[in-house]
C-alpha positions as CSV (number, residue, x, y, z in Angstrom):
1,M,268.0,29.6,64.5
2,K,266.1,30.3,61.3
3,N,265.6,26.6,60.7
4,F,264.2,26.2,64.2
5,I,261.7,29.1,63.8
6,D,260.7,27.9,60.3
7,E,259.8,24.5,61.8
8,L,257.7,26.3,64.4
9,K,256.0,28.3,61.7
10,D,255.2,25.1,59.6
11,Y,253.6,23.2,62.5
12,M,250.2,22.0,61.4
13,A,248.0,22.8,64.3
14,A,244.9,20.9,65.3
15,V,241.5,22.6,65.1
16,D,241.8,23.7,68.8
17,V,245.4,24.8,68.7
18,F,246.7,28.1,67.3
19,N,250.2,28.5,65.9
20,P,251.1,32.1,66.6
21,W,254.2,32.0,64.3
22,G,252.3,30.6,61.3
23,E,248.7,31.7,61.7
24,Y,246.6,34.8,62.1
25,T,242.9,35.7,62.2
26,D,241.2,38.7,60.6
27,E,239.3,39.4,63.8
28,Y,242.0,39.2,66.4
29,D,245.2,40.0,64.6
30,I,246.4,43.2,62.9
31,G,246.6,41.4,59.6
32,I,248.6,39.0,57.4
33,S,251.9,40.4,58.8
34,A,251.1,39.3,62.4
35,P,252.8,35.9,62.3
36,K,255.9,37.3,60.7
37,I,256.2,40.0,63.4
38,R,255.8,37.3,66.1
39,R,258.5,35.2,64.4
40,E,260.9,38.1,64.3
41,Q,260.2,38.9,68.0
42,L,260.9,35.3,69.0
43,Q,264.1,35.4,66.9
44,R,265.3,38.6,68.6
45,F,264.5,37.1,72.0
46,L,266.4,33.9,71.4
47,E,269.4,35.3,69.4
48,Q,270.2,37.8,72.2
49,R,270.5,35.0,74.8
50,I,271.0,31.6,73.1
51,K,274.8,31.6,73.7
52,S,274.7,33.1,77.2
53,A,271.7,31.6,78.8
54,R,272.3,29.7,82.0
55,F,268.7,28.8,82.7
56,L,265.8,27.5,80.6
57,F,262.4,27.9,82.3
58,V,259.9,25.5,80.8
59,A,256.2,26.0,81.5
60,E,253.1,24.3,80.1
61,A,251.7,25.9,77.0
62,M,251.3,29.3,75.4
63,G,248.4,31.4,76.7
64,Y,246.2,33.7,74.6
65,Q,247.1,36.7,76.8
66,G,250.8,36.1,76.5
67,G,252.8,34.5,73.7
68,R,249.9,34.1,71.4
69,F,250.2,37.8,70.5
70,S,253.8,38.6,71.5
71,G,255.3,35.5,69.9
72,I,257.5,35.0,73.0
73,P,256.7,32.4,75.7
74,M,255.5,33.8,79.1
75,T,255.8,37.3,77.7
76,S,252.9,39.6,77.0
77,E,252.4,42.3,74.4
78,R,252.5,45.1,77.0
79,I,255.9,43.9,78.1
80,V,257.5,43.9,74.6
81,T,255.8,47.2,73.5
82,G,256.8,49.1,76.7
83,Y,253.4,49.5,78.1
84,H,253.9,47.3,81.2
85,P,254.3,49.5,84.3
86,D,256.8,47.2,86.0
87,I,258.7,45.3,83.2
88,H,260.6,47.2,80.6
89,S,260.9,45.9,77.1
90,N,264.7,46.1,77.3
91,S,264.6,43.1,79.6
92,V,263.2,41.1,76.7
93,F,265.5,42.4,74.0
94,A,267.9,45.2,73.5
95,G,267.1,47.8,70.9
96,N,263.7,49.0,69.7
97,T,260.6,48.0,71.6
98,G,258.5,45.2,70.1
99,V,255.3,45.5,68.1
100,R,251.8,44.5,69.0
101,T,250.0,42.1,66.8
102,S,246.5,42.1,68.4
103,N,243.9,44.1,66.5
104,P,243.0,47.3,68.4
105,E,239.7,47.5,66.6
106,C,238.4,44.1,67.8
107,S,235.1,44.5,69.5
108,E,235.6,41.5,71.7
109,F,238.7,43.0,73.5
110,K,238.3,44.9,76.7
111,K,239.2,48.6,76.7
112,A,242.7,48.2,78.1
113,Q,243.4,45.4,75.6
114,S,242.3,47.6,72.7
115,E,244.4,50.5,73.9
116,L,247.5,48.8,75.2
117,G,247.5,45.2,74.0
118,F,247.3,42.1,76.1
119,S,248.8,41.5,79.6
120,E,249.1,38.1,81.2
121,Q,249.3,37.4,84.9
122,T,251.7,34.5,84.5
123,A,254.1,36.5,82.3
124,T,254.0,39.4,84.9
125,I,254.7,37.1,87.8
126,V,257.6,35.2,86.1
127,W,259.3,38.3,84.8
128,K,259.0,40.2,88.0
129,A,260.5,37.3,89.9
130,I,263.5,37.3,87.6
131,L,264.0,41.1,87.9
132,E,263.4,41.3,91.6
133,H,266.1,38.8,92.2
134,D,268.6,41.0,90.2
135,M,269.0,38.2,87.6
136,N,270.4,39.0,84.2
137,P,267.4,38.5,81.9
138,F,269.7,37.7,79.0
139,E,271.0,34.6,80.9
140,M,267.6,32.9,80.8
141,I,265.2,31.6,78.1
142,L,261.5,31.2,78.7
143,W,259.8,28.3,76.9
144,N,256.8,25.9,77.0
145,I,256.8,22.2,76.8
146,F,254.0,22.5,74.2
147,P,255.1,25.7,72.5
148,F,251.7,26.5,70.8
149,H,248.4,27.8,72.0
150,P,245.8,25.2,72.9
151,F,242.3,26.7,73.3
152,D,238.9,25.5,74.3
153,E,237.0,25.1,71.0
154,A,233.7,25.8,72.6
155,K,235.0,29.1,74.1
156,G,237.0,30.2,71.1
157,L,240.5,31.5,70.5
158,L,240.4,33.8,73.5
159,S,240.6,30.9,76.0
160,N,243.2,28.4,77.2
161,R,243.1,24.7,77.8
162,T,245.5,22.1,79.2
163,P,247.6,20.5,76.5
164,R,246.8,16.8,75.9
165,S,249.4,14.1,76.4
166,N,250.1,13.7,72.7
167,E,250.6,17.5,72.4
168,L,253.1,17.4,75.3
169,E,254.9,14.6,73.5
170,E,255.0,16.6,70.3
171,G,256.4,19.5,72.2
172,V,259.4,17.5,73.3
173,Y,260.7,17.6,69.7
174,Y,260.9,21.4,69.7
175,L,262.4,21.4,73.2
176,K,265.2,19.2,72.0
177,K,265.7,21.4,69.0
178,L,266.0,24.4,71.3
179,L,268.4,22.6,73.6
180,N,270.7,21.8,70.7
181,L,271.0,25.6,70.2
182,C,271.8,26.3,73.8
183,Q,275.0,25.7,75.9
184,D,275.5,22.2,77.0
185,N,275.4,23.1,80.7
186,I,272.2,25.1,80.7
187,E,270.0,24.3,83.7
188,I,266.3,23.4,83.1
189,I,263.7,24.6,85.6
190,C,260.2,23.4,85.0
191,I,257.3,25.7,85.9
192,G,254.4,23.4,86.6
193,Q,254.0,19.6,86.8
194,H,253.2,19.0,83.1
195,S,256.6,20.0,81.9
196,K,258.4,18.3,84.8
197,N,256.5,15.0,84.2
198,M,257.5,15.0,80.5
199,L,261.1,15.9,81.1
200,D,261.4,13.2,83.9
201,R,259.8,10.7,81.4
202,I,262.5,11.4,78.8
203,G,265.3,11.5,81.3
204,V,266.2,15.2,81.1
205,A,267.6,16.6,84.3
206,N,265.5,19.4,85.8
207,S,264.3,21.2,88.9
208,H,260.8,22.3,89.6
209,L,258.8,25.3,90.6
210,E,255.0,25.5,91.2
211,H,253.1,27.1,88.3
212,P,251.8,30.5,89.4
213,A,248.3,29.9,87.8
214,K,245.4,28.4,89.7
215,G,246.4,29.6,93.1
216,G,250.1,28.7,92.9
217,V,251.5,32.3,93.0
218,R,252.7,32.1,96.6
219,K,254.3,28.7,96.2
220,F,256.0,29.9,93.0
221,R,257.4,33.0,94.5
222,A,258.6,31.1,97.6
223,G,260.2,28.4,95.5
224,F,261.8,31.0,93.2
225,S,263.2,32.9,96.1
226,E,264.6,29.7,97.7
227,R,266.2,28.6,94.5
228,F,267.7,32.0,93.5
229,A,268.3,33.6,96.9
230,Y,272.0,33.9,96.1
231,Q,271.1,36.4,93.4
232,K,270.0,38.9,96.0
């Protein structure tokens, strides 16, 4: 596990990609400790489920309102710190709540972001679907086919962009590393077309759910309910 996280930390990001486990900014992060905190939170998340996970959900890329500050894919700061009204931090990891890494003094943040940290719609939708279907959150891992945060250089770090084809290909390396740590029979469920296309291309068996972003919420929820109806 440590080797895997060290490899993530050492990834040399392009100018319009942010590596949350290896980088920080004076403006947006709490300080030099931010990437270390995010690595520790990812390690807690993975270690508590890596041997028991039955499902691996693979979305597209890390978003600035989600894993960029929490360090955990499809998981926002407010979830890990206990400030989310519907999702308790103990669904992410047992023990103490997580730590925010966004800078509460940043003038660019909205009031709620300064006071409570970041919240992400995709993270909320995915976690609520898991919990509403009475699924054991420690039997599933959340990931992205490109595990880092691609942003629009013209708009700055507080933006998202679709990962390029070469970035998706780079992400396959880390996905395979993660799969090597998981049980052999783990089921992969792609969230969105980008991850599915890449896994189909490399011959990795998977099923597919619509990505909840860009108007796909209803289709995602319907697909999730159909796939996991037996959990009710």
